[in-house]
C-alpha positions in Angstrom: 0.0 -0.2 0.0 1.3 3.6 -1.0 2.1 5.6 2.3 0.2 8.6 2.5 1.4 12.1 1.5 1.0 15.4 3.0 1.6 18.6 1.5 4.9 20.0 1.8 5.6 23.3 3.3 5.8 26.5 0.8 8.4 29.2 1.1 7.7 32.5 2.1 7.9 33.8 -1.4 5.7 31.2 -3.0 2.9 31.9 -0.3 3.7 35.8 -1.5 3.3 35.0 -5.2 0.1 32.8 -4.6 -1.8 36.1 -2.3 -0.4 38.9 -4.7 -3.3 39.0 -6.9 -5.2 39.8 -3.9 -3.5 42.9 -4.5 -5.3 43.7 -7.7 -8.7 42.6 -6.3 -9.0 44.8 -3.5 -7.5 47.7 -5.6 -11.3 46.7 -7.2 -13.0 46.6 -3.8 -11.5 49.6 -1.9 -12.2 52.2 -4.9 -16.0 50.8 -5.2 -15.9 51.2 -1.3 -14.6 54.5 -0.6 -16.3 56.2 -3.9 -19.3 54.4 -4.8 -22.0 56.0 -2.1 -20.0 59.6 -3.4 -20.5 58.6 -7.2 -24.5 57.5 -6.7 -25.1 61.0 -4.4 -23.1 63.0 -7.3 -25.9 61.2 -9.6 -29.0 62.2 -7.5 -29.5 59.3 -5.0 -30.6 60.1 -1.7 -29.1 59.2 1.4 -32.3 56.2 2.4 -32.0 54.8 -1.1 -28.1 54.6 -1.5 -28.1 50.9 0.4 -30.7 49.4 -2.1 -28.3 50.9 -4.8 -25.7 49.1 -2.8 -27.3 45.7 -3.1 -25.8 44.7 -6.1 -22.7 43.5 -4.3 -23.8 41.4 -2.0 -25.9 39.9 -4.0 -24.4 39.3 -6.6 -21.7 37.6 -4.4 -24.8 35.1 -3.0 -24.7 34.1 -6.4 -21.7 33.7 -8.1 -19.6 32.3 -5.3 -21.2 29.2 -4.6 -21.4 28.6 -8.5 -17.6 29.5 -9.0 -16.3 27.0 -6.0 -18.5 24.3 -7.6 -17.2 24.7 -11.0 -13.5 24.7 -9.7 -13.8 22.2 -7.9 -14.4 20.1 -10.9 -12.2 22.3 -13.1 -8.6 20.8 -14.7 -7.0 22.7 -17.8 -3.6 24.1 -18.8 -4.0 27.1 -16.1 -4.8 24.7 -13.3 -8.3 24.5 -11.2 -8.4 27.9 -9.8 -6.4 29.9 -12.2 -8.6 30.2 -15.1 -11.4 31.9 -13.1 -8.1 34.2 -11.4 -7.3 35.5 -15.2 -11.5 35.5 -16.6 -12.6 37.4 -13.7 -9.4 40.2 -13.7 -10.4 41.1 -17.2 -14.0 41.6 -16.9 -13.7 43.7 -13.5 -11.0 45.8 -14.6 -13.4 46.9 -17.9 -16.2 47.3 -15.3 -13.9 49.8 -12.8 -12.6 51.3 -16.0 -16.3 52.4 -17.3 -18.0 52.9 -13.8 -17.1 56.5 -13.0 -17.9 57.4 -16.7 -21.6 56.3 -15.7 -24.1 59.3 -17.3 -26.8 58.3 -15.0 -27.8 56.6 -11.9 -29.0 53.7 -13.2 -26.0 53.2 -15.2 -23.7 53.3 -12.2 -26.3 51.0 -10.3 -25.8 48.7 -13.5 -22.0 48.7 -13.6 -21.5 47.7 -9.9 -23.7 45.0 -10.4 -21.4 43.9 -13.3 -18.0 45.1 -11.6 -18.9 42.8 -8.3 -20.0 39.7 -10.4 -16.3 39.8 -12.1 -14.5 40.2 -8.9 -16.2 37.4 -7.4 -14.9 35.4 -10.0 -11.4 36.2 -9.3 -11.9 36.2 -5.7 -13.7 33.2 -4.8 -11.1 30.8 -6.0 -8.0 32.9 -4.0 -9.5 31.3 -1.3 -9.9 27.8 -1.8 -6.1 28.3 -3.2 -5.1 28.4 0.4 -7.0 25.4 0.9 -5.6 23.5 -2.1 -1.8 24.4 -1.6 -0.5 24.9 2.2 -0.5 22.0 5.0 -2.7 22.9 7.9 0.2 24.5 9.7 0.5 27.6 6.9 -2.9 28.7 6.2 -2.9 30.9 8.8 0.3 32.6 7.5 -2.0 31.9 4.1 -5.0 33.8 5.0 -3.1 36.6 6.7 -0.6 37.0 3.9 -3.9 37.5 1.5 -5.3 40.0 4.3 -1.4 41.7 4.0 -2.1 42.4 0.2 -5.8 43.4 0.7 -4.6 46.0 3.1 -1.7 47.2 1.1 -3.7 47.4 -1.8 -6.6 48.9 -0.5 -4.3 51.8 1.2 -3.1 53.0 -2.3 -6.6 52.8 -4.1 -8.7 54.5 -1.1 -6.7 57.2 -1.1 -6.1 58.0 -5.0 -8.7 60.4 -5.5 -7.0 62.3 -2.2 -3.6 61.8 -4.1 -4.7 63.0 -7.4 -6.0 66.2 -5.9 -3.3 67.5 -3.8 -0.3 65.5 -4.9 -1.0 66.1 -8.6 -3.3 69.1 -8.9 -6.4 67.2 -10.6 -9.3 68.7 -9.6 -12.1 66.7 -7.2 -14.9 69.1 -8.1 -17.6 68.8 -11.4 -20.5 70.7 -12.8 -23.7 69.2 -10.9 -24.5 65.3 -12.2 -20.9 64.7 -13.1 -18.1 62.7 -11.4 -14.9 64.6 -10.6 -11.7 63.8 -12.6 -9.7 62.7 -9.7 -12.2 59.8 -9.1 -12.0 58.5 -12.9 -8.4 58.6 -12.8 -8.6 56.3 -9.8 -10.5 54.1 -11.2 -8.5 53.7 -14.5 -5.5 53.1 -12.6 -7.5 50.6 -10.6 -8.4 48.8 -13.4 -5.0 48.7 -14.7 -3.4 47.3 -11.4 -6.3 44.2 -10.9 -5.4 43.1 -14.1 -1.4 43.0 -13.9 -1.4 41.4 -10.2 -3.9 38.7 -11.1 -1.9 38.4 -13.9 1.0 38.0 -11.8 0.0 35.2 -9.3 -1.5 32.9 -12.6 1.8 33.5 -14.2 4.2 32.9 -11.0 2.5 29.5 -9.4 1.7 26.1 -10.0 -1.1 24.3 -9.0 -1.0 20.5 -7.8 -2.7 18.3 -10.1 -6.4 16.2 -9.0 -4.2 13.5 -9.1 -1.4 14.8 -6.9 -4.3 16.3 -4.2 -5.9 12.8 -3.9 -2.9 11.9 -2.5 -2.1 14.2 0.1 -3.5 13.0 3.4 -4.2 15.7 5.8 -6.1 14.3 9.1 -9.9 14.4 8.3 -12.0 15.0 11.7 -15.2 13.4 11.9 -17.1 17.0 11.3 -16.3 16.9 7.1 -19.0 15.8 4.8 -18.9 12.0 3.8 -19.5 12.1 0.3 -23.3 9.6 0.9 -25.1 11.9 2.6 -27.6 13.5 0.6 -31.1 15.7 1.2 -34.4 14.2 0.1 -36.3 16.0 -2.2 -39.4 15.6 0.7 -36.7 17.7 2.6 -36.0 20.3 -0.4 -39.6 20.8 -0.4 -40.8 21.5 3.0 -37.9 23.7 3.2 -39.0 25.3 0.0 -42.6 25.8 1.4 -41.0 27.3 4.6 -39.2 29.9 2.7 -41.6 30.8 0.2 -44.5 31.5 2.9 -42.0 33.6 5.2 -40.9 35.9 1.8 -44.8 36.1 0.9 -45.8 37.2 4.0 -43.3 39.1 4.7 -44.2 41.0 1.2 -47.5 41.2 2.4 -46.9 42.4 5.8 -45.0 45.3 4.5 -46.8 46.5 1.6 -50.6 45.6 3.1 -50.4 46.2 7.2 -47.3 48.6 7.0 -48.0 50.1 3.8 -44.2 50.5 3.0 -42.8 51.5 0.1 -39.1 50.7 1.3 -37.4 48.7 -1.9 -34.6 47.4 0.6 -36.9 45.5 2.5 -38.8 43.9 -0.5 -35.2 42.7 -1.6 -34.9 40.8 1.6 -38.1 39.4 1.4 -38.1 38.6 -2.2 -34.6 36.9 -1.6 -36.7 34.5 0.8 -39.1 33.6 -2.0 -36.3 33.2 -4.7 -33.9 30.6 -2.1 -37.4 28.9 -1.7 -38.5 28.8 -5.5 -34.4 27.3 -5.8 -35.2 24.7 -3.6 -38.3 23.6 -5.4 -36.4 23.3 -8.4 -33.8 21.3 -6.8 -36.3 19.4 -5.0 -37.4 18.3 -8.6 -34.1 17.2 -9.8 -33.3 15.2 -6.6 -36.7 13.4 -7.0 -35.8 12.3 -10.2 -32.3 11.0 -8.8 -30.2 13.3 -10.8 -28.5 14.0 -7.5 -25.3 15.0 -9.6 -26.4 18.2 -10.7 -24.9 21.2 -9.6 -27.7 22.6 -8.2 -28.3 19.6 -5.9 -24.5 19.0 -5.2 -24.9 22.9 -3.7 -28.2 22.6 -1.9 -26.7 19.9 -0.6 -23.6 20.9 0.8 -25.4 23.7 2.1 -27.3 21.7 4.5 -24.4 19.2 5.5 -22.0 22.0 6.6 -19.7 20.9 9.4 -20.3 22.3 12.7 -17.5 24.6 12.7 -18.8 26.3 9.9 -22.4 26.7 11.2 -21.0 28.2 14.3 -18.6 30.6 12.2 -21.7 31.5 10.3 -23.0 33.4 13.1 -19.9 35.2 13.8 -19.5 36.2 10.4 -23.1 37.6 10.1 -22.3 40.4 12.7 -19.0 40.9 11.7 -19.9 41.6 7.9 -23.3 43.6 8.8 -21.0 45.9 10.4 -18.2 46.5 7.7 -21.5 47.0 5.3 -22.5 49.7 7.5 -19.6 51.2 7.4 -18.4 51.1 3.8 -22.4 52.5 3.0 -22.6 55.4 5.5 -18.6 56.4 6.7 -19.0 59.1 3.6 -22.6 60.2 4.6 -21.6 60.3 8.6 -18.3 62.1 8.1 -19.4 64.7 6.0 -22.8 65.5 7.4 -22.0 64.9 11.3 -18.1 65.7 11.3 -18.2 68.5 8.2 -21.8 69.3 8.8 -21.9 69.3 4.7 -25.0 68.1 2.9 -24.5 69.3 -0.8 -22.5 67.0 -2.8 -21.4 69.8 -5.1 -19.9 71.9 -2.4 -16.3 72.1 -1.5 -16.3 71.3 1.8 -18.4 68.0 1.1 -15.6 66.5 -1.0 -13.3 67.6 1.4 -14.8 65.3 3.5 -15.3 62.6 0.8 -11.4 62.9 0.3 -10.9 62.3 3.8 -13.3 59.5 3.7 -10.7 57.8 1.4 -8.1 58.6 3.8 -9.5 57.1 6.7 -10.4 53.7 4.9 -6.1 53.8 3.3 -5.4 54.0 7.0 -7.7 51.2 8.6 -6.3 49.0 5.6 -2.8 50.2 5.8 -2.9 49.2 9.2 -4.7 45.8 9.0 -2.1 45.1 6.6 0.7 45.6 9.3 -1.4 43.6 11.7 -1.6 40.5 9.4 1.5 39.3 10.4 1.3 40.5 14.3 -2.0 38.3 14.1 -0.4 35.4 13.2 2.1 35.7 15.9 -0.5 36.5 18.4 -2.5 33.2 17.4 0.3 31.0 17.9 0.7 33.1 21.5 -2.5 32.5 22.6 -5.1 30.9 19.8 -7.0 31.6 16.8 -10.4 32.6 18.3 -8.9 34.9 21.2 -7.1 36.8 18.7 -10.2 37.0 16.5 -12.9 37.9 19.7 -10.1 41.1 21.4 -10.0 42.6 17.4 -13.8 42.8 17.0 -14.4 44.2 20.0 -11.8 47.0 19.5 -13.1 47.3 16.1 -17.0 48.0 17.5 -15.5 50.7 20.3 -13.7 52.3 17.0 -17.4 52.3 15.3 -18.9 54.1 18.2 -15.8 56.4 18.3 -17.2 58.1 15.1 -20.0 59.6 17.2 -18.4 61.6 20.1 -15.4 62.5 17.6 -15.4 66.0 16.1 -12.0 66.8 15.0 -11.5 64.8 11.3 -7.6 64.0 12.0 -8.4 61.8 15.4 -10.8 59.6 12.9 -7.0 58.2 12.3 -7.4 56.8 16.1 -10.7 55.0 15.3 -9.3 53.7 12.0 -6.6 51.5 14.0 -9.2 50.1 15.9 -11.2 49.0 12.8 -7.9 48.2 10.8 -7.2 45.4 13.9 -10.8 44.1 12.9 -10.5 44.3 9.4 -7.1 41.9 9.3 -8.8 39.7 11.8 -12.0 39.2 9.8 -10.1 38.6 6.5 -7.8 35.7 7.8 -8.9 33.7 11.5 -12.2 32.8 10.4 -11.1 30.9 7.0 -8.3 29.8 8.6 -10.3 28.5 11.3 -12.8 27.1 8.8 -10.2 25.5 6.2 -9.5 22.7 8.8 -13.0 21.7 8.8 -13.5 20.9 5.2 -12.7 18.1 3.1 -10.3 19.2 -0.2 -12.6 17.8 -2.7 -15.1 20.3 -1.6 -13.1 23.3 -0.5 -14.4 25.5 -3.3 -17.7 25.1 -3.0 -17.4 25.6 0.7 -15.7 28.9 0.5 -18.7 30.0 -1.8 -21.1 28.9 0.4 -19.2 30.4 3.4 -19.4 33.8 1.6 -23.1 33.3 1.8 -22.6 34.5 5.8 -20.6 37.0 4.4 -23.6 38.1 1.8 -26.8 37.7 3.8 -25.7 40.1 6.8 -24.9 42.7 4.0 -28.4 42.0 2.1 -29.8 42.4 5.6 -28.4 45.2 6.2 -28.8 46.7 2.9 -32.5 45.9 3.6 -33.1 47.8 6.9 -30.5 50.6 7.3 -31.7 52.5 4.9 -35.3 52.0 6.7 -34.0 53.1 10.0 -31.9 56.0 9.2 -34.9 57.5 7.8 -37.6 56.5 9.6 -35.8 56.0 13.1 -32.6 57.7 12.6 -33.7 60.8 11.1 -31.5 61.0 8.0 -28.7 60.9 10.3 -26.5 58.3 8.9 -23.8 58.3 12.0 -26.2 56.1 13.9 -26.1 53.5 11.4 -22.4 53.4 12.2 -23.1 53.1 15.9 -25.8 50.0 15.2 -22.6 48.7 13.1 -20.3 49.2 16.1 -22.8 47.2 18.1 -23.0 44.4 15.8 -19.4 43.9 16.0 -18.8 43.8 19.5 -21.3 40.9 19.7 -20.1 39.3 17.0 -16.7 39.0 19.2 -18.4 37.6 22.0 -19.9 34.5 19.8 -16.3 33.4 18.6 -15.6 32.3 21.7 -18.1 29.2 20.9 -16.9 28.6 17.6 -15.4 25.1 18.3 -11.4 25.1 16.3 -10.8 21.8 15.3 -7.8 22.3 13.6 -6.1 24.6 16.6 -2.5 24.7 16.8 -1.1 23.8 20.2 1.1 26.2 21.9 4.4 24.6 22.9 
């Protein structure tokens, strides 16, 4: 009998090269996070309508990532297993990033955000599975932390690009009503080019294990992992379909007929439940015909057969990503309105505040890049759960500080706390998760894990606009306070997660 093999450890530079593409991916996300609300407001969106316009990002990820994960698990060609998706997504995303700031009207900008996010997700999802494919258990924390490092570095530069365009190169950050400033346009052009080049670097400089090689590797599998013969029945799928359809229809009816509320964000949430119910009904039809090898049935089966650790992490992810989405949507209006006292998107004061938000985004991402490797050291001295808990609680307190700080310069201190939380969010949950997943389903489970990033974002987009409009009297700063409370709660919940692949302290 051939002895079991384990994956060899990779060198620092090999891990560097396989993660370098995340530099480009984060250029795309950082430009989006720091500037899309600004673009939407410039094109005429009201502050309570911004969340529903942002819904493109999480909805796209919800649909794209598990599909790409499932497909990449079953792909092998001359480029490899994951790299074909890195490259194709980068080409499409780079084109969308360049087109985005030239949107003439609001609906075009919303549509371009959708296309851009779909393409970024095609590139991003396989990068998470790539670490699980290529690294042995003891190197996964540093593998995901390396991704955090490049995410931080990319976001530092990309978030600050509009500020640099104006203050270093004299490019105007003010434009006529309804037009995007030149400083923003040039920033997006640079971002599109960097995205493509960074991903090409990873594609060219790395090699993947073949399916045959992956089968030979025998990392210790634990009892949580999925057994191939576990399938969900058509009866279960149909029952779940009825529950989700009923919940979505009931919620929509209450919203329309009882509350008489025309909040599109909440409608998206309920319609999403209806669509998910419909998907399960279709899956039930396939399962009844014994077509269990279909991609839809396979993904649904994997969803319902998640490892225990993944279910526990899902709750943590929900509250931490709810907080992040609140920050990405509302930092610009919160800072410009609450701290700068500016509400007119065409005014010089508003655009100074919006530029400063870009700097703030850059600072938290830069600090996250620095802390990425510090967290690896801290996790070795304690454990991954403790590091994640402390980081999230500090991040939540940093969110809350926006309410009491009046000097924009002091917000730089707050961003350090957010940066610590961001560095941990990008590494620790994935390092904990990877040890509980079967190698042959690494891609699809990383894609399904994205549900618990996307669902809180959809929830945030659905309810935050309603809260800001009807409860917070249009004051975006309270959305950040709510986000801070959510992040601190996620920190507490981290201690209830079972890290089955924990590295014992010496």
